N, C-alpha and C positions, 0 to 999 in steps of 0.2 A: 904212299912215305913220310907223306904231308899228317894223314890222320895220325898215327905212331905219333909224332910229334909231338901233336897239338895235345894228344890225350897227355902224354909225358908230360908237359907243361903242365895241362890243367891242375893233373897230380900232386906234380911238387908244389907250383902254389899256391894250393886248396891244404895240403896235409896239414894237420896238427895247428890250424884254425879255427881260428869261431865265426869268423866274415869270409863270404865268400868275392875269390878273384876272377873276372872278367879277362879275355883276350880285348888287347886294343892295336895291335901289330902285328902280326907274324909273315918273318921274310925266310926262304929258304933256296939254300944251294944244293943242288943236285949231282952227288962227284961222282958215284959209277952208279949200274945196275944190282939191286942187290940178288946177287944167284945164287945162296946158298938159305933156307932157313933155317931156323928161326930169325925176326929181324926184332932187334930190342935197343932202344930208345934209354937215352942218358940224360936227365932236364940240368944243369948247374944254375944255382939263384949266381950271377953277377953285379943285381944294385938289389939294394933294399930299402927304397922310398920308403916316407909317408904314404903314400897311397900308388906311387907304381915299381914295381918289381920286374926287372930285368931278366931273362936265363937265357944260356944259351945248352943248348939241346943236339945232342949226336947219337946218330941213325946210324947205327954197323947191323953186316950179316951174321948169320952164324957162322963164317968166317975168322971172323973180326976185323970188313974192312969195310973201312968206314963210307958209308952210301951218302949224306947227307949230311949239314947241319944248317940250322936254324937258330934263328936269335928271334925271341917271344917274348913281348913286354905285354902286362899285366897292368890292370886296373883295380887295387883295394878297397871294396864296395863297401856298406854299413849292412848289407844285408847280412841275417844270423845264417851260416848252414843248420840244416836239419844236424841232428843228433840223434 
């Protein structure tokens, strides 16, 4: 579940950017087990600073049950992403 939330954060934070975003910190709360597959994660931008980005990430199971909530913070680097 954590890996899925982390990948959702990384995809959202790096999508459409010229430079990479790396994780600064991540906290996660597990709300219930994911009983029905597949799991789905949604990442939403909360703060877009000059270098620090914060995302809320929510994980749901196949029935729509809220499985976990995550707060992920990243740092906008000056390293270009490959094209």
